[in-house]
C-alpha positions in Angstrom: -0.3 0.2 -0.3 2.7 2.5 1.0 5.0 1.6 -2.3 1.3 1.9 -4.7 0.5 5.7 -2.9 4.0 6.9 -3.2 3.6 6.8 -6.8 0.9 9.0 -6.4 3.0 11.9 -4.7 5.8 10.9 -7.1 4.4 11.9 -10.1 2.8 14.8 -8.4 5.8 16.0 -6.7 8.4 15.1 -9.6 6.0 17.6 -11.9 6.5 20.5 -9.1 10.3 19.9 -9.0 10.4 22.3 -11.9 7.9 25.3 -11.5 5.6 26.4 -14.3 3.0 27.9 -15.5 4.0 31.3 -15.8 6.0 30.8 -19.1 3.8 30.0 -21.9 6.1 28.1 -23.5 6.5 25.6 -20.5 8.5 23.7 -17.6 12.2 24.6 -19.8 11.2 27.9 -20.8 12.6 30.3 -17.9 12.8 33.2 -20.6 9.6 35.3 -20.4 10.1 37.5 -17.6 8.4 40.7 -18.6 6.4 42.1 -21.3 9.6 42.9 -23.7 9.3 39.1 -24.2 5.6 38.5 -25.0 6.0 41.6 -27.9 9.1 40.1 -29.2 10.5 36.4 -27.5 13.7 37.4 -29.6 15.1 39.8 -26.7 18.8 38.8 -25.9 20.2 42.0 -27.3 17.6 44.6 -25.9 19.8 47.2 -24.2 17.4 50.3 -24.4 15.0 49.9 -21.5 15.4 48.4 -17.9 13.9 45.4 -19.0 17.3 44.6 -20.3 18.3 43.7 -16.6 16.0 40.4 -16.9 17.8 39.1 -20.8 21.0 41.2 -21.2 22.4 42.4 -18.0 25.9 43.2 -19.8 23.7 45.6 -22.2 23.0 47.8 -18.9 26.8 49.3 -20.0 25.3 50.5 -22.8 22.4 52.8 -21.7 23.1 56.3 -21.5 23.2 57.7 -17.8 20.4 58.2 -15.6 17.8 55.9 -13.4 15.4 53.7 -15.3 12.1 51.8 -13.9 10.6 49.0 -15.5 7.1 47.8 -13.4 4.9 45.1 -15.2 2.8 43.0 -14.6 1.5 39.4 -17.2 -1.9 37.6 -17.4 -2.0 34.2 -18.1 -5.1 32.7 -19.5 -4.3 28.7 -20.0 -6.3 25.6 -20.4 -4.5 22.6 -19.4 -6.4 18.7 -20.3 -5.4 15.3 -20.0 -7.4 12.1 -21.3 -7.1 9.0 -20.3 -9.7 5.4 -21.3 -11.6 8.5 -23.7 -12.4 10.8 -20.4 -10.8 14.4 -20.3 -9.8 16.0 -17.4 -9.7 19.8 -17.7 -8.2 22.5 -16.1 -8.4 26.3 -17.1 -7.8 28.0 -13.6 -5.9 31.8 -15.2 -3.0 33.7 -13.4 -3.7 37.3 -13.1 -0.1 38.6 -11.0 3.1 38.0 -12.6 4.7 40.9 -11.4 7.9 42.3 -12.8 10.2 45.2 -11.5 13.9 46.3 -12.7 15.8 49.1 -12.0 18.9 50.6 -13.6 21.3 53.2 -12.5 24.0 54.1 -14.8 27.2 57.0 -14.7 29.7 56.9 -16.7 31.3 53.4 -17.2 29.5 51.7 -14.4 25.6 50.5 -14.4 24.4 49.2 -10.8 20.9 46.9 -11.6 18.6 45.2 -9.5 15.4 43.3 -10.2 12.0 41.3 -8.7 10.3 38.9 -10.8 8.4 35.4 -11.3 12.1 34.1 -12.4 11.3 30.4 -11.7 7.8 30.5 -13.3 4.8 29.4 -10.9 1.2 29.1 -10.8 -1.9 27.4 -10.1 -3.5 24.1 -11.1 -7.1 23.0 -10.3 -8.9 20.1 -11.5 -12.0 20.2 -9.3 -13.2 16.4 -11.1 -10.1 14.8 -10.6 -7.7 13.8 -13.5 -6.2 10.9 -15.2 -3.3 10.7 -13.1 -5.3 10.7 -9.5 -7.7 8.7 -10.8 -5.3 6.4 -12.0 -3.3 5.6 -9.2 -5.9 6.0 -6.9 -7.7 2.8 -8.4 -4.2 1.0 -8.6 -4.0 1.7 -5.0 -7.1 0.6 -3.9 -6.9 -2.8 -5.7 -3.3 -2.9 -4.2 -4.9 -2.5 -0.2 -7.8 -5.3 -1.0 -4.8 -7.7 -2.1 -3.2 -6.8 0.8 -6.4 -7.4 2.9 -6.5 -10.4 1.1 -3.2 -11.7 2.5 -3.8 -10.9 5.9 -7.6 -13.1 6.1 -5.3 -16.0 4.7 -2.8 -15.6 7.3 -5.9 -15.0 9.9 -7.7 -18.2 8.6 -4.2 -20.4 9.0 -3.2 -18.9 12.1 -1.8 -21.3 14.9 -3.5 -19.0 17.6 -6.5 -17.0 18.7 -3.6 -14.2 19.1 -2.4 -13.9 15.8 -5.6 -14.5 14.3 -7.2 -11.5 15.7 -4.1 -9.3 14.4 -4.4 -10.7 11.4 -8.2 -9.8 11.1 -7.7 -6.4 12.5 -4.9 -6.1 9.7 -7.1 -7.3 7.1 -9.9 -5.2 8.0 -7.8 -1.9 7.9 -6.9 -2.4 4.0 -10.1 -3.4 2.9 -11.6 -0.3 5.0 -8.7 1.9 2.7 -9.6 0.2 -0.7 -12.9 1.2 0.2 -12.2 4.8 0.8 -10.0 5.0 -2.2 -12.4 3.1 -4.5 -14.8 5.6 -3.2 -12.6 8.9 -4.3 -11.8 7.6 -7.6 -14.6 9.2 -9.2 -15.6 12.1 -6.5 -12.4 13.7 -5.7 -10.6 17.1 -6.6 -6.6 18.3 -7.0 -5.5 21.6 -6.4 -1.5 22.3 -7.4 0.1 25.6 -6.4 3.8 26.2 -7.3 5.8 29.9 -7.5 9.5 30.8 -7.7 10.2 34.4 -7.2 13.5 36.1 -7.4 15.7 39.5 -7.0 18.8 40.0 -8.7 21.8 42.8 -7.8 24.7 43.1 -10.3 26.4 46.0 -12.0 27.8 46.1 -15.6 31.3 48.1 -16.7 31.4 49.6 -20.0 34.8 49.1 -21.5 34.8 51.0 -24.8 32.2 51.2 -27.7 32.8 47.7 -28.9 32.0 45.6 -25.4 31.2 45.8 -22.0 30.6 43.1 -19.3 28.6 42.5 -16.0 27.7 39.6 -13.4 25.1 39.4 -10.8 23.8 37.2 -8.1 20.0 36.2 -8.0 18.2 34.6 -5.0 15.1 32.6 -5.5 12.0 31.8 -3.1 10.0 28.6 -4.0 6.8 27.9 -2.8 4.6 24.5 -3.3 1.3 23.1 -2.2 -0.4 20.2 -3.0 -3.5 19.0 -2.3 -6.4 16.2 -3.1 -9.7 16.4 -1.7 -12.6 13.8 -1.4 -15.7 14.3 0.9 -17.2 10.8 0.6 -17.6 9.4 4.1 -15.5 6.6 3.6 -12.8 8.4 2.7 -12.9 11.1 5.4 -12.9 7.8 8.0 -9.7 6.5 6.8 -8.0 9.3 6.1 -8.7 11.4 9.3 -10.5 14.0 7.5 -11.3 15.5 3.6 -8.0 16.4 2.5 -4.4 15.1 2.1 -1.3 17.0 1.1 1.7 18.9 1.7 3.2 22.4 1.6 6.7 23.0 1.0 8.8 26.0 0.8 12.8 26.7 -0.3 15.0 28.5 -1.7 18.6 29.2 -3.7 21.1 31.2 -5.7 22.9 31.5 -8.7 25.0 33.9 -10.4 24.8 35.6 -13.9 27.7 36.6 -16.1 27.8 38.1 -19.6 29.1 40.0 -22.2 27.8 42.3 -24.9 29.6 43.0 -28.1 29.7 45.8 -31.2 31.9 44.6 -33.5 29.9 47.0 -35.9 28.2 50.1 -34.7 24.9 48.6 -36.1 25.8 44.9 -34.9 25.3 43.6 -31.6 26.2 39.9 -30.1 25.5 38.9 -26.8 26.8 36.2 -24.8 25.0 35.4 -21.2 26.2 32.5 -18.8 23.2 31.4 -15.6 25.0 29.0 -13.2 23.0 26.2 -11.7 20.5 26.8 -9.1 20.1 24.2 -6.8 17.0 24.6 -5.0 16.7 23.0 -1.3 12.7 22.8 0.2 11.7 21.9 3.5 8.1 20.3 3.8 6.6 22.8 6.4 3.2 21.1 6.3 2.1 17.9 6.1 -1.9 16.8 6.4 -3.6 13.8 6.7 -3.1 9.9 7.6 -2.9 8.7 4.1 -0.1 11.2 3.2 1.5 10.1 6.3 1.8 6.7 5.2 4.1 7.8 2.2 6.5 9.0 4.7 6.9 12.4 4.2 7.6 14.5 7.6 7.5 17.8 8.7 11.1 19.6 8.4 12.4 16.7 5.6 14.7 17.9 3.0 14.8 17.6 -0.7 16.1 19.5 -4.4 14.3 21.5 -7.2 16.9 22.8 -9.1 17.2 24.9 -11.6 19.7 24.4 -15.1 22.5 25.9 -15.9 21.5 28.1 -18.9 23.5 29.7 -21.8 21.8 33.0 -23.8 23.1 33.9 -27.0 21.7 36.8 -29.2 22.6 38.7 -32.4 20.7 42.0 -33.2 21.2 44.5 -36.5 19.9 47.7 -37.2 18.9 46.8 -40.6 17.6 50.4 -41.2 17.1 53.4 -39.0 13.4 52.1 -38.2 14.0 48.5 -38.1 16.1 46.4 -35.9 16.0 42.4 -36.5 17.4 39.8 -34.0 17.7 36.1 -33.2 18.2 34.2 -30.2 19.6 31.0 -28.7 19.0 29.3 -25.5 19.7 26.0 -24.4 19.4 24.7 -21.2 21.8 21.7 -19.0 18.4 20.6 -17.9 19.8 16.9 -17.3 22.2 18.1 -14.4 19.3 19.1 -12.4 18.2 17.1 -9.6 14.8 16.5 -8.8 13.8 14.0 -5.8 11.0 15.5 -4.6 9.0 12.7 -3.9 11.1 9.4 -3.6 12.8 9.2 -6.4 14.6 11.7 -8.6 13.1 12.7 -11.7 15.4 13.2 -15.0 14.6 15.6 -18.3 16.8 16.4 -21.4 18.6 19.0 -22.0 16.2 21.7 -24.0 16.5 25.0 -26.1 14.7 27.5 -27.8 15.4 29.4 -30.8 13.7 32.7 -31.9 13.6 35.5 -34.0 12.3 38.8 -34.2 11.9 42.3 -35.3 11.7 45.9 -33.9 9.5 48.4 -36.3 9.9 52.5 -35.2 6.5 53.4 -37.0 6.1 56.8 -35.4 8.6 58.4 -33.4 6.4 57.6 -30.5 5.4 54.3 -31.1 7.6 51.1 -31.8 6.0 48.2 -32.8 7.6 44.3 -32.0 7.0 41.0 -33.5 8.6 37.7 -33.5 8.6 33.9 -33.1 9.8 30.9 -30.9 10.3 27.0 -30.8 10.5 25.3 -28.1 12.4 22.1 -27.6 11.4 20.7 -24.0 13.3 18.0 -22.2 10.3 16.5 -20.8 10.5 12.9 -21.0 8.0 9.8 -19.9 9.7 9.5 -16.5 8.3 12.7 -15.1 6.2 14.2 -17.7 2.2 14.6 -16.2 -0.7 16.1 -16.1 0.6 18.9 -13.1 3.5 19.7 -15.3 2.8 18.9 -19.3 6.6 19.2 -20.6 5.5 19.8 -24.4 7.2 21.1 -28.1 5.6 24.5 -28.6 5.7 26.8 -31.6 4.7 31.0 -30.0 4.2 34.3 -31.7 4.4 37.5 -29.6 3.5 40.8 -30.7 3.0 44.3 -29.3 4.1 48.1 -29.3 5.7 50.5 -27.1 4.2 54.0 -26.9 6.5 57.0 -25.7 4.4 59.5 -23.8 6.8 61.6 -23.1 10.6 61.8 -23.6 10.7 60.1 -19.5 7.9 57.7 -20.1 6.7 54.8 -22.2 4.0 52.2 -22.1 4.4 48.4 -23.2 1.6 46.2 -24.2 2.6 42.7 -25.1 0.9 39.6 -26.0 2.0 35.5 -26.8 0.0 33.1 -28.0 1.7 29.5 -28.0 0.7 26.0 -29.8 1.4 23.1 -28.5 2.3 19.9 -29.6 -0.2 17.2 -28.0 2.2 14.3 -27.1 0.8 10.7 -25.2 3.1 9.3 -22.5 2.3 6.1 -21.0 -1.3 5.9 -22.1 -2.1 9.8 -21.0 -2.5 12.0 -23.7 -1.2 15.6 -22.9 -1.9 19.2 -23.9 -2.4 22.7 -23.3 -2.8 26.0 -23.9 -1.8 29.2 -23.3 -2.1 33.5 -24.1 0.1 35.5 -21.9 -0.6 39.1 -22.2 1.3 42.0 -20.5 1.0 45.7 -19.2 4.3 47.5 -18.5 5.5 51.0 -17.7 9.2 52.4 -18.5 10.2 55.6 -16.3 13.7 57.5 -16.6 12.8 59.7 -13.5 16.5 61.3 -13.8 
C-alpha cells in the first residue's frame, strides 16, 4: 500500500520539482520575465530599456546615464487537458498576478541594477473532477490495498493461535477499509496544485569601450509548493482522518549570471550570457492527512528542485534606421538538475529555444514588435505528467511601446503558444496558453 501511494505523490511531486505555468512555452522555458518577451521573444540583445536586466545584463552598460525603472504585470490565460480511457480532464485556472520590476542606475562606465520577478515560473492548477493521473493511481492503490486485505485474511485463517488470528483479522479489516475509501475517491475527488518561484537579482556592468561591455550579478530565488487532493466521501474521510491529503513546502537557492555584450560594428550586437545552476533546496513545512503520512513525508525533511544552467546567445542588427532585427538561442542544461521531491529522482533531457524577431519604429512615439520562438522541451516519460506537461511549442508574440514623453513609455504585449500534443504512458497531454502584459518604463532622472 505504501509503495503504491508513493507513486501518486511521486508523479505530482516530480511535476512540481520544476516550477511551471508562468512561462507560456512550458516547464523548460525560463526566458519569459516581462512584457518585452511577449511582444518579441527574441530579446537577448535588448539594451534600450531597463528590461535588459532580465535578458542581457551586460547591455545595461550601453544605456545613457540616468536612472531607469520598469514595472509590469502579466495575465496568463491557460487550459491544461489530459485524457485517459476516453475521459478528458480539464484545468482552466487563469493567472492574474505575475509582476516584474527592474531598475538601472547608469553613471559613466558603470551601471548598477536590480530586479524582482517570477524567475522560476509558477501558478495554479485546479481539477475539480480529478485527473487521469490521480484517478488511475487511486484505482491502483485501491486494488493493492484490497490485495493486502486478502493476504492478511488468509493468514488469519491459518494462524496457529487466536491472538495472531485476531491481529491478522484487524490488519485485513484496516486494508479493506482503506481500499473501499480509495475506491470511493476515484470518481469523487479534486486536485489543487500551486507552485511559484520568486526571485531577486543585484549586479553591475562595466563599459570598456564602444565595442564591448561585461556584467555579473547575484540571483536569489524563493519557492513555494502546495499540493492537495480532497474527497468528501464519508468512507475516505474516516480512513484519512479528514477530507484532504497533501503537503506544503518552501525552499530557496541562488545562482550567478555573467554576461558580455559586443558591438563589432556600430549597428551589430552580439551577446553571450551564462546562468549557473541554482540548487534549490526545499523543506516540507506542513503535511496533513493520515494517508499522506503513510507515504513517509515528515515535516522538516528536505528535497531538491533545481534550476538548470543556461546559455543565452543573441545577435541583432540595425537593418534600417527604423528596423532592428534579431535572433536568439537559449540552451538549458536540464540533464544536470536534481529533482527528488517525491522519493525518486526525475530526469529531464536538455532543452533549447530558437527565436527570431523585429522591432519597427513606425512613428517617433510608437514602436511595433513581433517575434516567434520554437521550444524543444526536455520532458521525458519519467517526469511528464498532468501537473506539468512539458510539450514542444511554437509561439508568436507581438505588441508595442508608446512613448508618452521623453521619460515615460507604456508597453503592451501578447504571446500565444501552440503546443504539440503528446501521449505519455497512456495519458494524452495538451495545453493552451495566452500571455498578455502591460508595463511602464520610467526615466525619472
